[in-house]
C-alpha positions as CSV (number, residue, x, y, z in Angstrom):
1,M,-3.5,-10.9,-11.3
2,I,-2.1,-14.2,-12.1
3,R,0.1,-12.7,-14.9
4,V,1.3,-9.9,-12.5
5,C,2.3,-12.5,-10.0
6,G,4.0,-14.5,-12.8
7,E,6.1,-11.4,-13.8
8,Y,7.5,-11.5,-10.3
9,K,8.2,-15.2,-10.5
10,I,5.3,-16.0,-8.2
11,Q,3.1,-18.9,-9.2
12,A,-0.5,-17.9,-8.7
13,F,-3.6,-19.9,-9.6
14,R,-7.3,-20.2,-9.5
15,T,-9.2,-22.8,-7.5
16,K,-12.8,-23.7,-7.0
17,D,-12.8,-21.0,-4.4
18,T,-13.0,-17.3,-5.4
19,G,-9.8,-15.3,-5.7
20,V,-6.2,-15.8,-6.7
21,W,-4.2,-18.1,-4.6
22,C,-0.5,-19.0,-4.0
23,S,0.9,-22.1,-2.4
24,T,2.9,-21.4,0.8
25,P,4.6,-23.8,3.3
26,M,1.4,-23.1,5.4
27,G,-0.9,-24.2,2.6
28,D,-2.7,-22.2,0.0
29,K,-3.3,-18.5,0.8
30,K,-5.2,-15.9,-1.1
31,I,-3.1,-13.1,-2.7
32,G,-5.8,-11.3,-4.5
33,S,-9.5,-10.9,-5.3
34,I,-11.9,-9.1,-7.5
35,G,-14.9,-7.1,-6.3
36,I,-18.0,-5.9,-8.1
37,H,-20.7,-3.6,-6.8
38,L,-23.9,-2.6,-8.5
39,R,-26.1,0.3,-7.3
40,R,-28.7,2.4,-9.1
41,N,-27.6,1.3,-12.6
42,I,-24.0,2.0,-11.9
43,S,-21.3,-0.7,-11.6
44,S,-18.1,-0.3,-9.7
45,H,-15.4,-2.9,-9.7
46,G,-11.9,-3.3,-8.5
47,I,-9.1,-5.7,-7.7
48,G,-7.3,-6.3,-4.5
49,L,-3.8,-7.6,-4.9
50,N,-1.9,-7.8,-1.6
51,I,1.5,-6.2,-2.1
52,T,3.2,-5.4,1.2
53,N,3.4,-7.1,4.6
54,E,2.8,-3.7,6.2
55,V,-0.9,-4.6,6.7
56,M,-0.5,-8.2,7.6
57,K,-1.3,-7.6,11.3
58,Y,-4.8,-6.6,10.1
59,F,-4.9,-9.4,7.4
60,D,-4.2,-12.0,10.1
61,R,-7.8,-11.2,11.3
62,I,-9.2,-12.0,7.8
63,D,-10.6,-15.4,7.0
64,A,-10.5,-15.2,3.2
65,C,-14.0,-16.1,1.9
66,G,-14.6,-18.0,5.2
67,L,-12.4,-20.8,4.1
68,G,-9.9,-20.7,7.0
69,K,-6.9,-20.4,4.6
70,G,-5.6,-17.0,5.3
71,V,-3.9,-14.4,3.0
72,T,-0.4,-13.7,1.7
73,T,1.3,-10.8,-0.1
74,L,3.7,-10.3,-3.0
75,E,6.3,-9.3,-0.3
76,A,5.7,-12.5,1.7
77,M,6.2,-14.5,-1.5
78,G,9.6,-12.8,-2.1
79,C,8.8,-9.8,-4.2
80,N,9.7,-6.3,-2.9
81,A,8.0,-4.2,-5.6
82,T,6.4,-1.0,-4.7
83,R,2.6,-0.3,-5.1
84,E,3.5,2.1,-8.0
85,E,5.6,-0.6,-9.7
86,V,2.8,-3.1,-9.4
87,E,0.2,-0.6,-10.7
88,S,2.3,0.2,-13.7
89,L,2.8,-3.5,-14.5
90,W,-0.9,-4.2,-14.0
91,A,-1.8,-1.4,-16.4
92,R,0.7,-2.6,-19.0
93,L,-0.5,-6.2,-18.8
94,M,-4.2,-5.2,-18.9
95,G,-3.5,-3.0,-21.9
96,E,-2.0,-6.0,-23.7
97,Q,-5.2,-8.0,-22.9
98,L,-7.2,-5.2,-24.4
99,N,-5.5,-5.4,-27.8
100,G,-2.7,-3.0,-27.0
101,R,-4.9,-0.1,-25.7
102,V,-3.0,2.1,-23.3
103,L,-4.4,2.2,-19.8
104,Q,-3.8,5.1,-17.4
105,T,-3.7,4.8,-13.6
106,L,-5.3,7.6,-11.7
107,K,-4.4,8.7,-8.1
108,D,-7.9,9.6,-7.1
109,A,-11.5,10.3,-8.1
110,G,-10.5,14.0,-8.8
111,E,-8.4,12.9,-11.7
112,L,-11.3,10.9,-13.1
113,E,-13.6,13.8,-12.8
114,E,-11.2,16.0,-14.6
115,L,-10.7,13.4,-17.3
116,W,-14.4,13.1,-17.8
117,G,-15.2,16.8,-17.5
118,M,-17.2,16.4,-14.3
119,K,-17.4,18.8,-11.3
120,E,-15.5,18.1,-8.1
121,G,-17.4,15.5,-6.0
122,E,-19.6,14.4,-8.9
123,V,-18.2,10.8,-9.0
124,F,-19.1,10.2,-5.4
125,D,-22.5,11.9,-5.8
126,V,-23.3,9.5,-8.6
127,M,-22.3,6.5,-6.6
128,F,-23.7,7.3,-3.2
129,R,-26.4,9.9,-3.2
130,S,-29.8,8.4,-3.8
131,D,-31.5,11.8,-4.3
132,L,-29.5,12.1,-7.6
133,Q,-30.6,8.7,-8.9
134,D,-32.9,10.2,-11.6
135,H,-30.5,13.0,-12.5
136,Y,-27.8,10.5,-13.6
137,A,-30.1,7.7,-14.8
138,P,-28.7,6.3,-18.0
139,D,-30.6,6.6,-21.2
140,Y,-30.7,3.2,-22.9
141,S,-33.0,4.2,-25.7
């Protein structure tokens, strides 16, 4: 996330607090975070990089990590990139970090199911249906 911000000439940094931060005239504000979820031997993870001011009326209600510092967006920091442009940049930079491997962005779980040869709805079944826990239990032997 810090490299993505840097590509847009936005100085982002880490602190002792979780997340990625930017300095603004109103103090440090969170521009992004990483989330990890574990359930039934399955891990999900993701990033949240705030791109547009469109949702700021909702973000104004968020107390980032309970720190009283607020949040900001790429747009508020002077960048007018679209979500698609940011996703493409993220995939390129992440690929560089993974020794040049090409990353592909997917629009939804259906594309992932198709890529992995799964049936429609199977990704969500694996993640959320406890009655399928044994069916999809990994074999670590």
